[in-house]
N, C-alpha and C positions, 0 to 999 in steps of 0.2 A: 621257210617252206613249211607247209602243214605236214602233219603226220602222214606216212605213206599207207597205202592200201594194198593188200595182197589178195588176188583173185583165185578162189578155189575153182576146180573144174565145174562144179554145179553153178557157180556164178557165170562162168564163161558160156556154159550151155544155155542158161537163162537168157543171156544177151543174144546168142546166136539163133536161138529158137523162138525169140520174141515171147518168152514166158513172163509170168509175173516177176517184177524186179528188173526187167531188162532196161528200163529207162534209168534206174539208179546206177546200174553197171555202166551204161553209156555215159552218164554224167561223170562218173569216177574216171573212166578212161579218158575223157576229154579234159577234165579240170584238175586232176590230182596226180600225185606221184604214185605210180602203180608198179607193182611187182607181180610177175607171173612165173612161178617155178616150173622147171622142166617137167615135173611130175604131172602138173595140171595140163600142160601142153600134150604130154603123151596120152593121158586119159581122153582129152578132147579129141585127139587125132584118131585113136582106135575106136572110140564110140561113134564118131562121125563116119569112119570107114564102114563100120558094121551097118549103120542105119541109113546112110546117104551115099556111100561110095567113096572111093579114093580121091576122085577129082574134087569133091566138095571138101574133104578133109584137108587136102593140100591148099585149097583156096582159103579156108579158115585159118590154117597155120600161117600162111603168108600174110594174111590180113593182120593177125596179132603181132607178127614180127615187125610190121610197119606201123603199129599203133602208137609207138612212142613209149610203151611200157618197158620197164627193165626186166628182161628175161634172166632168170637165175638159172645158169647152166651147171654150176659146180656144187657138189656136195663135199663138205669137209668133215673133219672129225667131230667138230662141235654139232653139226647137223646129225651125224650118225648117233651121237650120245643122246642128244635131245629127243630125236625121233624114237630111238630105242626106249628111252624112259617113258615117253608118252604112250607108246604101244604096249609096254609092259604093264602099265597101271590102268589104262583106259580102254574101253571097248570101241576102238576106232580102227578103220582099215589101215593097212600099211601105208598106202599113198596119203591118206589123210593125216597120219602121224608125221610124215615127212613135210607135208604142206604146212601143218601147224608149227613145226620146228622152224621152218623158214620165216613164218610170220613173227614168231618170237625173236629170232635172230635179227630180223630187220626192224623190230619194234613197230610192226605194221598192223593195221586193223584187218583182220581176216573177213572177207566178204564171201558169204556162202548161202546156200539154201539146202543144206544137208543136216537133218536132225541129229546125225551121229556126232556132230561137233558139240552138242549140248553137254556131253560128258566132260568137255574141257572148260566149262564155265569157270571163270576166275583164274584160269591159267594164262590166258591171253585175251586181248581186246578183240571182240568180234561184232559183226553186224550181220544178222540173218535176214535174207530176202524172204518173201513169202514162200512157205513150203508148198509143194505140189500135193494135192489131195488125190492119191491114187487108190 
């Protein structure tokens, strides 16, 4: 089996919102071993609730649960230590530190479109989707 891919919240939103990079995420979901951490699901859910309402958030959540991706529900001591070290040294959000720690733990390629992750170059394998020009 090929190396796994871990989807960040920004990659999930790109897929759901048909933003640049959505076809790449669709291909990964269809053809690869995919991990989605609970933190990315939480962020996707609350962002969708705010922007599109609770019904759409629940629909998106259900769709991802049925996608065949491995949802990572548990955080253990190794994730706590890894995420804490990432957050202590790099200017990334708390959620991004946890997501990066899961990618490292699962030896997975982190798929994202968040420039904040550039601070972690060399710490883990990543693939950046096209950034949004806001």
